[in-house]
C-alpha positions as CSV (number, residue, x, y, z in Angstrom):
1,M,213.4,57.3,120.1
2,Q,211.7,60.5,119.1
3,T,208.0,60.4,118.7
4,S,206.8,61.3,115.1
5,P,204.4,64.3,114.7
6,D,201.7,61.9,113.5
7,T,202.1,59.6,116.5
8,A,202.2,62.6,118.9
9,R,199.0,64.0,117.3
10,E,197.3,60.6,117.6
11,Q,198.2,60.4,121.2
12,Q,196.6,63.8,121.7
13,R,193.5,62.7,119.9
14,L,193.2,59.6,122.1
15,A,193.7,61.6,125.3
16,F,190.9,64.0,124.3
17,L,188.5,61.3,123.3
18,S,189.2,59.3,126.5
19,A,188.7,62.4,128.6
20,N,185.2,62.7,127.1
21,G,184.3,59.0,127.4
22,L,184.9,58.1,123.8
23,G,188.3,56.4,124.0
24,D,186.8,53.1,122.7
25,A,184.4,54.6,120.1
26,I,184.6,53.3,116.6
27,R,186.3,56.0,114.5
28,T,185.4,56.3,110.8
29,P,187.4,58.9,108.9
30,L,185.4,61.1,106.6
31,A,186.4,62.5,103.2
32,A,188.8,65.5,103.6
33,D,187.7,69.0,102.7
34,A,189.9,71.7,101.3
35,S,191.0,72.9,104.7
36,T,193.6,71.5,107.2
37,R,190.8,70.1,109.3
38,R,190.0,66.4,109.4
39,Y,186.8,64.8,110.6
40,E,185.9,61.4,112.0
41,R,182.4,59.9,112.7
42,L,182.5,58.4,116.2
43,T,180.2,55.5,117.0
44,P,180.0,55.0,120.8
45,R,180.1,51.5,122.0
46,D,177.1,52.1,124.3
47,G,174.8,52.5,121.2
48,S,174.2,56.2,121.7
49,A,174.0,58.7,118.8
50,N,177.0,59.2,116.5
51,I,179.3,62.1,117.2
52,M,181.5,64.1,114.8
53,F,185.1,64.6,115.8
54,M,186.8,67.7,114.4
55,D,190.6,67.7,114.4
56,A,192.0,71.2,113.6
57,P,195.7,71.5,114.5
58,I,196.3,75.2,115.4
59,L,199.8,75.3,113.8
60,A,198.7,73.8,110.5
61,E,197.9,77.1,108.9
62,G,199.2,80.7,109.1
63,A,197.7,82.7,111.9
64,P,194.3,84.4,111.6
65,C,194.1,88.2,111.4
66,P,194.6,90.2,114.6
67,V,191.9,92.7,115.2
68,D,194.2,95.7,115.1
69,A,196.5,94.6,112.3
70,D,197.1,97.1,109.5
71,E,197.5,96.2,105.9
72,D,201.3,96.0,106.0
73,T,201.1,93.6,108.9
74,R,198.5,91.5,107.3
75,N,200.5,91.3,104.0
76,A,203.6,90.2,106.0
77,M,201.5,87.5,107.9
78,G,200.2,85.9,104.8
79,W,197.0,84.6,103.3
80,N,194.7,84.0,106.3
81,A,195.4,87.5,107.7
82,Q,195.1,89.1,104.3
83,S,191.7,87.4,103.6
84,R,190.5,87.5,107.2
85,L,190.1,83.7,107.3
86,A,189.8,81.8,110.6
87,A,192.8,79.5,110.0
88,S,190.5,76.6,110.9
89,R,190.6,77.7,114.6
90,V,188.2,75.7,116.8
91,E,187.3,78.8,118.8
92,A,185.9,80.4,115.6
93,F,183.6,77.4,115.0
94,V,182.5,77.2,118.6
95,A,181.7,81.0,118.8
96,V,179.8,81.2,115.5
97,A,177.9,78.0,116.1
98,A,176.6,79.3,119.4
99,H,175.5,82.5,117.7
100,L,173.7,80.6,114.9
101,Q,171.9,78.4,117.4
102,A,170.9,81.5,119.5
103,I,169.2,83.0,116.5
104,G,167.2,79.8,115.8
105,L,169.3,78.0,113.2
106,S,170.7,74.5,113.0
107,A,174.4,74.6,113.6
108,P,175.9,71.5,115.2
109,Q,175.8,71.4,119.0
110,V,179.4,71.6,120.3
111,L,179.6,68.8,122.9
112,A,183.2,69.4,124.0
113,F,186.3,71.2,122.8
114,D,189.9,71.8,123.5
115,L,191.3,75.1,122.1
116,Q,194.9,74.3,123.0
117,Y,195.1,71.3,120.8
118,G,192.3,72.1,118.3
119,F,189.7,69.4,118.9
120,A,185.9,69.5,119.1
121,L,183.1,67.0,119.5
122,L,180.0,68.0,117.5
123,E,176.5,66.9,117.0
124,D,176.3,64.6,113.9
125,M,173.6,66.0,111.7
126,G,173.9,63.2,109.2
127,D,174.8,62.8,105.5
128,A,171.8,64.5,103.8
129,I,174.0,67.0,102.0
130,F,171.8,69.3,99.8
131,A,173.6,68.4,96.6
132,R,173.2,64.7,97.2
133,V,169.5,64.7,98.2
134,I,168.7,66.9,95.2
135,E,170.4,64.3,93.0
136,Q,168.2,61.7,94.7
137,G,165.0,63.5,93.8
138,E,164.4,66.1,96.5
139,S,162.9,69.4,95.2
140,E,165.7,71.8,94.3
141,P,163.6,74.9,94.5
142,R,162.3,73.9,97.9
143,L,165.7,73.4,99.3
144,Y,167.2,76.5,97.8
145,A,164.2,78.6,99.1
146,A,164.8,77.1,102.6
147,A,168.5,77.9,102.4
148,A,167.6,81.5,101.4
149,K,165.2,81.9,104.4
150,A,167.9,80.7,106.7
151,L,170.2,83.4,105.2
152,A,167.6,86.0,105.8
153,I,167.8,85.3,109.5
154,V,171.6,85.4,109.5
155,H,171.7,88.7,107.6
156,Q,169.0,90.5,109.6
157,I,170.0,89.8,113.2
158,P,172.8,91.9,114.6
159,V,175.9,90.2,115.8
160,A,178.3,91.4,118.5
161,P,181.8,92.6,117.6
162,S,183.2,89.4,119.2
163,L,181.6,86.1,120.3
164,P,182.5,83.9,123.3
165,A,184.3,80.6,122.9
166,G,185.1,79.1,126.3
167,D,187.3,81.6,128.1
168,T,188.2,83.6,125.0
169,Q,186.5,85.8,122.5
170,W,186.4,85.4,118.7
171,P,186.3,88.7,116.7
172,I,183.9,89.2,113.9
173,L,186.0,91.2,111.5
174,D,185.0,93.2,108.4
175,F,185.4,91.7,105.0
176,D,187.4,94.7,103.8
177,R,189.3,96.3,100.9
178,L,192.4,94.3,101.3
179,A,190.6,91.0,101.6
180,L,188.6,91.7,98.5
181,A,191.6,92.9,96.5
182,V,193.9,90.0,97.2
183,N,191.2,87.5,96.4
184,A,190.2,89.1,93.1
185,D,193.9,89.4,92.1
186,L,194.1,85.6,92.2
187,F,192.6,85.8,88.7
188,V,195.3,87.9,87.1
189,D,198.0,86.2,89.1
190,W,197.1,82.7,88.0
191,M,194.8,82.6,85.0
192,P,197.5,83.6,82.5
193,Q,199.5,80.5,83.6
194,Y,196.4,78.3,83.4
195,D,194.9,79.7,80.1
196,P,197.2,80.9,77.4
197,H,194.3,82.9,75.8
198,T,194.3,85.1,78.9
199,R,197.1,87.7,78.6
200,V,197.9,90.5,81.0
201,S,200.5,93.1,80.1
202,A,201.9,95.7,82.5
203,S,199.4,98.3,81.1
204,D,196.6,95.7,81.4
205,R,197.5,95.2,85.0
206,S,197.1,98.9,85.7
207,A,193.7,98.9,84.0
208,W,192.8,95.8,86.0
209,N,193.7,97.5,89.3
210,D,191.5,100.4,88.4
211,A,188.5,98.2,87.5
212,R,189.0,96.0,90.5
213,D,189.1,99.0,92.8
214,D,185.9,100.3,91.2
215,L,184.1,97.1,92.1
216,I,185.5,97.2,95.6
217,A,184.5,100.8,96.0
218,Q,180.9,99.9,95.0
219,A,180.9,96.9,97.4
220,L,182.0,99.1,100.3
221,T,178.9,101.3,99.9
222,F,176.6,98.3,100.2
223,P,175.0,97.6,103.7
224,R,176.8,95.0,105.7
225,S,175.7,92.0,107.7
226,L,177.1,88.8,109.1
227,I,177.9,86.4,106.3
228,L,178.8,82.8,106.5
229,R,181.0,83.0,103.4
230,D,181.1,79.4,102.2
231,Y,177.4,78.8,101.9
232,H,176.6,76.3,99.1
233,A,175.0,73.0,98.5
234,E,177.9,70.9,99.6
235,N,177.9,72.6,103.0
236,L,174.2,72.4,103.9
237,I,172.4,69.4,105.4
238,W,168.7,68.8,104.8
239,L,166.9,68.1,108.1
240,P,163.2,67.7,107.1
241,E,162.2,66.4,110.5
242,R,162.9,69.8,112.0
243,T,160.7,72.9,111.4
244,G,161.1,76.2,109.7
245,A,164.7,77.5,109.2
246,K,166.0,74.7,111.4
247,Q,165.5,72.4,108.4
248,V,168.8,73.8,107.0
249,G,171.8,72.3,108.8
250,L,174.8,74.6,108.6
251,L,178.3,73.1,108.5
252,D,181.1,75.4,107.3
253,F,180.8,78.8,108.9
254,Q,183.9,79.5,111.0
255,D,185.2,82.1,108.5
256,A,182.1,84.3,109.1
257,V,182.8,88.0,108.8
258,M,180.9,91.3,108.4
259,G,180.3,91.4,104.7
260,W,177.4,91.6,102.3
261,G,174.4,89.2,102.1
262,E,174.8,89.0,98.3
263,W,178.2,87.4,98.8
264,D,176.5,84.4,100.5
265,F,174.0,84.4,97.6
266,A,176.9,84.3,95.1
267,M,178.2,81.3,96.9
268,L,174.8,79.6,96.9
269,L,173.5,80.4,93.5
270,Q,176.7,80.8,91.4
271,D,178.0,77.3,92.4
272,A,181.1,76.1,90.5
273,R,180.4,72.5,91.5
274,R,176.8,72.1,90.2
275,N,174.4,73.8,87.9
276,V,171.7,75.7,89.9
277,T,168.6,75.8,87.8
278,K,166.9,79.2,87.1
279,T,163.8,77.9,88.9
280,A,165.8,77.1,92.0
281,S,167.7,80.4,91.8
282,E,164.5,82.4,91.4
283,A,162.8,80.5,94.3
284,A,165.8,81.4,96.5
285,I,165.8,85.1,95.6
286,I,162.1,85.5,95.9
287,A,162.1,83.8,99.3
288,Y,164.9,86.0,100.6
289,L,163.3,89.2,99.4
290,D,160.0,88.2,100.8
291,E,161.7,87.9,104.2
292,T,163.9,91.0,104.0
293,G,161.7,93.3,101.9
294,G,164.5,94.2,99.6
295,S,164.3,95.6,96.0
296,R,165.0,93.1,93.2
297,D,166.9,95.6,91.1
298,V,169.2,96.6,94.0
299,F,169.7,92.9,94.9
300,D,170.6,92.0,91.3
301,K,173.2,94.8,91.1
302,R,174.8,93.9,94.4
303,L,174.8,90.2,93.4
304,A,176.5,91.1,90.1
305,V,179.2,93.1,91.8
306,L,179.9,90.7,94.6
307,G,179.3,87.7,92.4
308,A,182.0,89.0,90.0
309,L,184.5,89.6,92.9
310,N,183.8,86.1,94.2
311,A,184.0,84.5,90.7
312,L,187.3,86.1,90.0
313,R,188.5,84.6,93.3
314,V,187.2,81.1,92.7
315,A,188.5,81.0,89.1
316,G,191.9,82.1,90.3
317,V,191.9,79.5,93.1
318,F,191.0,76.8,90.6
319,A,193.8,77.9,88.3
320,R,196.3,77.9,91.2
321,L,195.2,74.5,92.4
322,V,195.8,73.0,88.9
323,K,199.1,74.8,88.0
324,R,200.8,75.1,91.4
325,D,199.3,72.3,93.4
326,N,198.9,69.7,90.6
327,K,195.2,69.0,91.3
328,P,193.8,68.5,87.8
329,K,190.3,67.6,89.2
330,Y,189.6,71.4,89.4
331,N,189.8,71.5,85.6
332,D,186.3,70.0,85.7
333,F,184.9,73.0,87.6
334,Q,186.6,75.8,85.7
335,P,184.3,76.0,82.6
336,R,181.2,76.5,84.8
337,Q,183.1,79.0,86.9
338,L,184.2,81.1,84.0
339,K,180.7,81.1,82.6
340,L,179.4,82.4,85.9
341,L,182.0,85.1,85.8
342,S,181.1,86.1,82.3
343,Q,177.4,86.3,83.2
344,N,178.2,88.7,86.1
345,L,180.4,90.8,83.8
346,Q,177.4,91.6,81.6
347,H,175.7,93.8,84.3
348,P,176.1,97.6,83.7
349,A,177.7,98.0,87.1
350,L,180.6,95.9,85.8
351,S,181.3,98.2,82.8
352,K,185.0,98.9,83.7
353,M,185.9,95.3,84.4
354,H,184.0,94.3,81.3
355,A,186.2,96.6,79.3
356,V,189.3,95.1,80.8
357,F,188.2,91.6,79.8
358,K,187.7,92.8,76.2
359,T,191.5,93.2,76.2
360,I,192.8,90.4,78.5
361,A,190.3,87.6,78.0
362,P,187.6,88.4,75.4
363,H,186.9,84.6,75.0
364,I,185.6,84.6,78.6
365,L,183.0,87.3,77.8
366,E,181.6,85.1,75.1
367,L,180.7,82.3,77.6
368,S,177.7,84.1,78.9
369,S,175.6,83.3,75.9
370,G,173.6,80.1,75.8
371,G,171.5,78.2,78.3
372,N,172.2,77.3,82.0
C-alpha cells in the first residue's frame, strides 16, 4: 500500500522531533497563517519550556528568486520569484533570525533545523501579540514607539549580501522594479472584478502603467536598507520583561529584502486589520526620527509613495482572495484598506496616480475624508 503524502510528512515530522528529543512532546497546533507554513507548540514531558515547531515543506510553493535571475526568468518562474519572496524556506528564517539577534533584537532562537525537509525548532516567545495586548489595555503609543525603535536598528545597521544558514547562504535581494510593479498591478488586475465601480479600459491601463512607473521611479531614488516587509501588530510579540529594543519580539521576517524603511512603516501604521490611532502613529514616527535623525517632510513623502504602492498591493490581494479564492472574510478588511490607499493618494507626490483614480475609481478618492 502506498503511503499518502500526509502520512509521509507526519513520519518526517516525528523523525525530526525524535532526533531532537521531542518525540513524546505534547503537540498543540496553532492557527494557520496566510503562508504554507504550519506551527505547533511543543510541551516537553520533562517540564522544560515550550518550543515552537515550524513545518515549512520546501515544495509547497514556487521556488524563491535566484540571485542572477533576469525579469523574463522570474516572470516564467512565478509569483515568489517575481516578488522576491522567500517561499517559506527555513534557511531564510534561520539566516535572518541570526542577523536580527546579532544586532540586538528579539528574534526567536533557532534550536534546531532541517533544511532538506523544512523543519525548525524555535524559542517560544509566548502569545502577547501586540494587537491582543493593546485590546487588553496596554498602551498603544508605547508599543508602537517601541516597534519603531526596533525598526530604527534594523534600518540603520548594514547587512551582508548573503547570510549563513547552516552550510548554505541565504541572499538578501533588492526589492526592485519588477517586484513593485507586479504587486501594484494586483489592484487593476483584481479590483474591477471585486468592485463594479472600478472600471479600467485599455487606455486607462496605459495611464495606470505610466503612473505606476512614476511611483516606482520615485521609490528607486530613496535610500535603501534591510526591511522585514511584514511588520505589523499581528506579527510582533510584547516582551516587557526584556529591556530596550529587545522588548519587541519579531516573528515574520523571512521575506526580508533590501528595500525602504518607510515600507515597513506602511505595514506598521497603515494596517488593514486594525485602526492605528493618530496618537500611536505619531509616537512611532517621532520615536523613529529621533533615532535616525531624519526629516519629517522627507519621511512623509516617502511614506506616501511606498504606502500607496503597498496599499495597492494589499487591496488587490484582498480582492483576489475574495473573488478567486472564495475567502469572504477579507471583505471585512477592504474598507479600511481602501481608505488608507485614498489617504496616500492625497499627497502631492502621488499626483499622477491620483489623476488615474479620478477616472478609474473616483469613489475611492472620496474615502480619505472623515476621521480615523
